[in-house]
Steps between C-alpha positions, in 0.01 A plus 500: 500500500782745586637479144204721416630770742815512309320545179290778648796675633657499149194684385487746769473858363766756575388827324421366147749197510503172670774421755614233262576772247656762741665279752550148354812429703329577838180303402708193430697538819207564722273245338773225521534561867139564614314258272756228476767491784273617781206287404708189473735540795435213734584716820236766369216227479282310730229229446238753618624754249299424187439741213190658654665551836804636346281740290312622807829565675626709211189697457511588880868588455429725210241686691742536793774649288262717285587307177171573327638460141643153588168422690298573173737246325467248778129495535414280182776277588347452858170425355644241268691347804166441679455815702133603494366848475367476852838403627669790319233753640560364847871553473452856379226572774732361795786716363323810624549387852878481446572771249205738520234593261710772318758247390245220412239680305695489172523136535137456560422707201755297290347176610144609395633612180655163417196306621283717290709435188455125575122553511479417856177636653559744802447518783615156588312281752516653850746331744410684820418290804460756782259791576578837664381335830709189478823611337669599820446161656591302184817712458622411850428140442704511174784668688496241770496214255791647302725643767389329822306554824700801593294691242185472705400840621762675287243732356470649855860502584785762478526869579164675496609755224575212245261241622274579199765353264496165689125504459515578142764213454240264640181614341632636162825338406384146624136542547435654159758322302625179646132366547433536128460204262698442194837431654598268794670623806830342378463700174422815684799477723719418206386806303545712813860391519534610132347839556739566795809367345449690171430851650794470743531700831243259669753251647337467849163431338678280248652284788157489675327382183786254416410352843130504402583321188672226690212464740246466225699227317716679258838361594841671487626341181176591333525868599858514374387353170231758472730792586760351250250495217410858568854620504525609139225744561632664842879450481757347725485738804131453570522128423786457761323703757194285451707176537660640818155565640383145405807357682427712806147381517602146448751521785248657724256213414760240587573663829 
């Protein structure tokens, strides 16, 4: 499936010429690495990392690093790899909690544009499972199931002047998003790891969510494989930072 991404990159427009015409040497260099060496490297793969999972991780990574042009190239490949429209929308929606609406809106618009071009009827089936009255309780339950019993009462904890942020984390981040259908909890934690790794500067949160990934069943080797597959899109520094956070979380889990 990822051979198609290489073809699409070659057709990507830069002014009035394709990159293949303007930068053939670079296209060959990058394509050979990203769509051959990285895809086929044993250390960058895992039994749970099928084409659809890989595509979801890359979509989340491209949102995290604001790579909207590459995101547009990746979307059709993701669909061909087995990622559904609902799953794609859920990746975009959840990104708002970790990147903010201002950075995610262009990706939502681009997703709708691509789905429209594919004659997919919008809106897609609703995935919400909570109401305004139940979201806080459901969010706390999600936090407890993902992070542990110490999250019970988290929404009411901390200094009074910032306690509302803890409340929002429970009812909005986890109550509004993690309770939705379309993605499993393991998938949601994986894409959260990708959001955080790709935008950088979020290492404390990245370490915490690496630990959450381990708790929900995404083992260390799988997380390293995910980050490795996303490396061409975010570069070595953020990749190495992410691996350090994964190692720290794994060490804490062992202790």
